[in-house]
Residue frames as a rotation matrix with the C-alpha (Angstrom) as fourth column:
MET 1
-0.289 0.816 0.500 25.10
0.949 0.315 0.035 -0.85
-0.129 0.485 -0.865 -19.68
LYS 2
-0.992 0.041 -0.122 23.91
-0.062 -0.984 0.168 2.27
-0.113 0.174 0.978 -21.48
LEU 3
-0.295 0.940 -0.172 20.47
-0.178 -0.231 -0.956 3.68
-0.939 -0.252 0.236 -21.99
THR 4
0.036 0.097 -0.995 20.98
-0.984 -0.168 -0.052 2.97
-0.172 0.981 0.089 -25.73
ASP 5
-0.883 -0.460 -0.094 21.51
-0.469 0.875 0.119 -0.64
0.028 0.149 -0.988 -25.14
ALA 6
0.114 0.918 -0.381 18.77
-0.659 0.357 0.662 -3.15
0.743 0.175 0.645 -25.84
ILE 7
-0.785 -0.378 0.491 17.98
-0.619 0.439 -0.651 -5.12
0.031 -0.815 -0.579 -22.82
ARG 8
-0.102 0.698 -0.709 15.91
-0.151 0.693 0.705 -8.08
0.983 0.179 0.034 -21.74
LEU 9
-0.022 0.158 0.987 14.32
-0.988 -0.157 0.003 -8.46
0.156 -0.975 0.159 -18.33
SER 10
-0.931 -0.350 -0.103 14.99
-0.318 0.917 -0.242 -11.71
0.179 -0.193 -0.965 -16.58
ASP 11
-0.077 0.889 -0.451 11.98
-0.273 0.417 0.867 -14.17
0.959 0.190 0.211 -16.64
GLU 12
-0.150 -0.096 -0.984 12.80
0.682 0.711 -0.173 -15.01
0.716 -0.697 -0.041 -13.07
VAL 13
-0.988 -0.150 0.048 11.88
0.102 -0.844 -0.527 -11.63
0.120 -0.515 0.849 -11.55
VAL 14
-0.008 0.981 -0.194 8.57
0.926 0.081 0.369 -11.08
0.377 -0.177 -0.909 -9.75
THR 15
-0.766 -0.275 0.581 7.49
0.199 -0.961 -0.193 -7.47
0.611 -0.032 0.791 -9.04
ARG 16
0.174 0.806 -0.566 5.43
0.935 0.044 0.351 -6.11
0.308 -0.590 -0.746 -6.11
GLU 17
-0.258 -0.264 0.929 4.71
-0.020 -0.960 -0.279 -2.62
0.966 -0.091 0.243 -4.95
VAL 18
0.193 0.217 -0.957 5.05
0.909 0.327 0.258 -2.20
0.369 -0.920 -0.134 -1.25
GLY 19
0.508 0.044 -0.860 4.57
0.654 -0.669 0.352 1.24
-0.560 -0.742 -0.369 0.56
GLY 20
0.827 -0.096 -0.553 5.65
-0.304 -0.905 -0.297 3.31
-0.473 0.414 -0.778 -2.47
GLU 21
-0.260 -0.958 -0.119 8.60
-0.788 0.139 0.600 1.19
-0.559 0.250 -0.791 -3.30
VAL 22
0.750 0.319 -0.579 8.82
-0.581 0.735 -0.348 -1.55
0.315 0.598 0.737 -6.04
MET 23
0.090 -0.572 0.815 10.24
-0.624 0.605 0.494 -4.67
-0.776 -0.554 -0.302 -4.71
LEU 24
0.327 -0.003 -0.945 11.84
-0.829 0.480 -0.288 -7.14
0.455 0.877 0.154 -7.14
LEU 25
0.313 -0.258 0.914 12.30
-0.560 0.728 0.396 -10.70
-0.767 -0.636 0.083 -6.20
ASP 26
-0.169 -0.495 -0.852 14.75
-0.927 0.373 -0.033 -12.87
0.334 0.784 -0.522 -8.14
LEU 27
0.792 0.599 0.116 13.24
-0.610 0.771 0.185 -16.29
0.021 -0.217 0.976 -8.06
ALA 28
0.570 -0.666 -0.482 16.52
0.032 0.604 -0.796 -17.81
0.821 0.438 0.366 -9.17
SER 29
-0.404 -0.912 -0.074 18.54
0.167 0.006 -0.986 -16.53
0.899 -0.411 0.150 -6.31
GLY 30
0.279 0.712 -0.644 15.83
0.872 0.093 0.481 -15.46
0.403 -0.695 -0.595 -3.82
THR 31
-0.769 -0.584 -0.260 17.34
0.633 -0.753 -0.180 -12.05
-0.091 -0.302 0.949 -3.68
TYR 32
0.464 0.880 -0.098 15.16
0.842 -0.473 -0.261 -9.09
-0.276 0.039 -0.960 -3.06
PHE 33
-0.714 -0.691 0.112 15.87
0.700 -0.696 0.160 -5.66
-0.033 0.193 0.981 -4.58
GLY 34
0.214 0.770 -0.601 14.16
0.763 -0.516 -0.389 -2.40
-0.610 -0.376 -0.698 -3.72
LEU 35
-0.501 -0.235 0.833 13.49
0.784 -0.530 0.322 0.47
0.366 0.815 0.450 -6.18
ASN 36
-0.637 0.399 -0.659 12.36
0.189 -0.749 -0.636 4.01
-0.747 -0.530 0.402 -5.13
ALA 37
0.385 0.898 -0.213 9.51
0.045 -0.249 -0.968 5.74
-0.922 0.363 -0.136 -7.02
VAL 38
0.312 -0.303 -0.900 11.65
-0.885 -0.437 -0.159 6.76
-0.345 0.847 -0.405 -10.15
GLY 39
-0.789 -0.613 -0.040 13.45
-0.593 0.743 0.309 3.32
-0.160 0.268 -0.950 -10.30
GLY 40
-0.563 0.602 0.566 10.20
0.252 0.777 -0.577 1.57
-0.787 -0.182 -0.589 -9.84
ARG 41
0.560 0.698 -0.447 8.49
-0.269 -0.357 -0.895 3.65
-0.784 0.621 -0.013 -12.66
PHE 42
-0.138 -0.726 -0.673 11.55
-0.969 -0.043 0.245 2.90
-0.207 0.686 -0.698 -14.84
TRP 43
-0.855 -0.248 0.456 11.12
-0.230 0.968 0.096 -0.79
-0.465 -0.023 -0.885 -14.21
GLN 44
-0.062 0.982 0.179 7.42
0.113 0.185 -0.976 -0.55
-0.992 -0.040 -0.122 -15.02
LEU 45
0.442 0.105 -0.891 8.04
-0.702 -0.578 -0.416 1.18
-0.558 0.809 -0.182 -18.17
LEU 46
-0.600 -0.716 -0.357 10.63
-0.798 0.506 0.325 -1.58
-0.052 0.480 -0.876 -19.23
GLU 47
-0.662 0.450 0.599 8.03
0.206 0.878 -0.433 -4.27
-0.721 -0.163 -0.674 -18.28
ASP 48
0.368 0.900 -0.234 5.62
-0.050 -0.232 -0.971 -2.51
-0.929 0.369 -0.040 -20.63
GLY 49
0.487 -0.267 0.831 8.11
0.808 0.499 -0.313 -3.05
-0.331 0.824 0.459 -23.49
LYS 50
0.972 -0.222 -0.078 9.78
-0.234 -0.946 -0.224 0.35
-0.024 0.236 -0.972 -23.55
SER 51
0.327 -0.940 -0.102 13.49
0.584 0.285 -0.760 0.39
0.743 0.189 0.642 -24.38
PRO 52
-0.066 -0.413 -0.909 15.69
0.955 -0.290 0.063 2.09
-0.289 -0.864 0.413 -21.72
ALA 53
-0.943 -0.314 0.109 15.88
0.333 -0.880 0.339 5.25
-0.010 0.356 0.934 -24.00
GLU 54
-0.279 0.917 0.283 12.02
0.157 -0.247 0.956 5.36
0.947 0.312 -0.075 -24.33
ALA 55
0.400 0.459 -0.794 11.49
0.844 0.153 0.514 4.88
0.357 -0.875 -0.326 -20.64
ARG 56
-0.527 -0.661 -0.534 14.13
0.775 -0.631 0.017 7.76
-0.348 -0.405 0.845 -20.02
GLU 57
-0.846 0.238 0.478 12.11
0.164 -0.736 0.656 10.04
0.508 0.633 0.584 -22.32
ALA 58
0.106 0.963 -0.248 8.86
0.415 0.183 0.891 9.12
0.904 -0.198 -0.380 -20.38
LEU 59
0.157 -0.137 -0.978 10.59
0.988 0.030 0.154 9.93
0.008 -0.990 0.141 -16.96
LEU 60
-0.840 -0.542 0.012 11.84
0.542 -0.838 0.068 13.20
-0.027 0.064 0.998 -18.18
THR 61
-0.506 0.772 0.386 8.17
-0.040 -0.468 0.883 14.21
0.862 0.431 0.267 -18.80
GLU 62
0.426 0.766 -0.482 6.94
0.352 0.351 0.868 12.73
0.833 -0.539 -0.120 -15.48
TYR 63
0.459 -0.390 -0.798 9.60
0.878 0.063 0.474 13.93
-0.135 -0.919 0.372 -13.04
ASP 64
0.942 -0.316 0.111 11.29
-0.288 -0.933 -0.218 17.42
0.173 0.173 -0.970 -12.39
VAL 65
0.500 -0.841 0.206 14.76
0.238 0.362 0.901 16.28
-0.833 -0.402 0.381 -12.96
SER 66
0.269 -0.445 -0.854 17.54
-0.808 -0.586 0.051 17.23
-0.524 0.677 -0.518 -15.39
ALA 67
0.865 0.127 -0.485 18.42
-0.428 0.693 -0.580 15.03
0.262 0.710 0.654 -18.26
GLU 68
-0.072 -0.977 -0.201 22.12
-0.542 0.208 -0.814 14.76
0.837 0.050 -0.545 -17.15
VAL 69
-0.518 -0.094 0.850 21.05
-0.853 0.127 -0.505 13.63
-0.061 -0.987 -0.146 -13.63
LEU 70
0.578 0.750 0.323 18.38
-0.621 0.660 -0.423 11.22
-0.530 0.044 0.847 -14.84
ASP 71
0.697 -0.232 -0.678 20.77
-0.523 0.482 -0.703 9.74
0.490 0.845 0.215 -17.32
ALA 72
-0.486 -0.860 0.156 23.57
-0.630 0.220 -0.745 9.07
0.606 -0.461 -0.649 -14.69
ASP 73
-0.304 0.356 0.883 21.03
-0.799 0.410 -0.440 7.61
-0.519 -0.840 0.160 -12.22
LEU 74
0.673 0.731 -0.112 19.43
-0.673 0.543 -0.502 5.42
-0.306 0.413 0.858 -14.85
GLU 75
0.313 -0.748 -0.585 22.71
-0.519 0.382 -0.765 4.11
0.796 0.543 -0.269 -16.27
ALA 76
-0.692 -0.541 0.479 23.83
-0.679 0.262 -0.686 3.28
0.245 -0.799 -0.548 -12.64
LEU 77
0.053 0.693 0.719 20.65
-0.761 0.494 -0.420 1.54
-0.646 -0.525 0.554 -11.96
LEU 78
0.820 0.166 -0.548 21.00
-0.512 0.640 -0.573 -0.49
0.256 0.750 0.609 -15.24
GLN 79
-0.246 -0.966 -0.079 24.51
-0.638 0.223 -0.737 -1.45
0.730 -0.131 -0.671 -14.05
GLU 80
-0.619 0.082 0.781 23.15
-0.733 0.299 -0.611 -2.59
-0.283 -0.951 -0.125 -10.70
LEU 81
0.417 0.871 0.261 20.25
-0.724 0.492 -0.483 -4.48
-0.549 0.013 0.836 -12.18
SER 82
0.607 -0.329 -0.723 22.59
-0.521 0.523 -0.675 -6.19
0.600 0.786 0.147 -14.76
ALA 83
-0.482 -0.857 0.181 25.15
-0.662 0.221 -0.717 -7.07
0.575 -0.465 -0.674 -11.96
ASN 84
-0.472 0.413 0.779 22.16
-0.690 0.377 -0.618 -8.76
-0.549 -0.829 0.107 -9.99
GLY 85
-0.927 0.119 0.355 20.97
0.278 0.855 0.439 -10.72
-0.251 0.505 -0.826 -12.99
LEU 86
-0.193 0.953 -0.233 17.72
0.266 -0.178 -0.947 -8.81
-0.945 -0.245 -0.219 -13.19
VAL 87
0.829 0.331 -0.452 18.33
-0.325 -0.372 -0.869 -7.59
-0.455 0.867 -0.200 -16.78
GLN 88
0.017 -0.821 0.571 20.57
0.567 0.478 0.671 -8.83
-0.823 0.312 0.474 -19.59
ALA 89
-0.531 -0.177 -0.829 21.82
-0.613 -0.595 0.520 -7.22
-0.585 0.784 0.208 -22.80
GLY 90
-0.612 0.249 0.751 19.68
0.584 0.782 0.216 -8.34
-0.533 0.571 -0.624 -25.74
């Protein structure tokens, strides 16, 4: 899954912030998934209706990180979220 792909968040995910981490609970499987501050912010932007590419642009302005590092990290995160059924192509 790439940052340029259209995605859809699973309707079965509940989000809570706990101690600086964003915790995702997949109600369908009962699985918890923890995101660090950057991953949590990415998820929040996606929840707000941003595309992955739009969320990436916002993160580049909010965090001191190179585009190359951020792109690699976000694409890895999207792969992991997809593998766990938290996002789907769409």
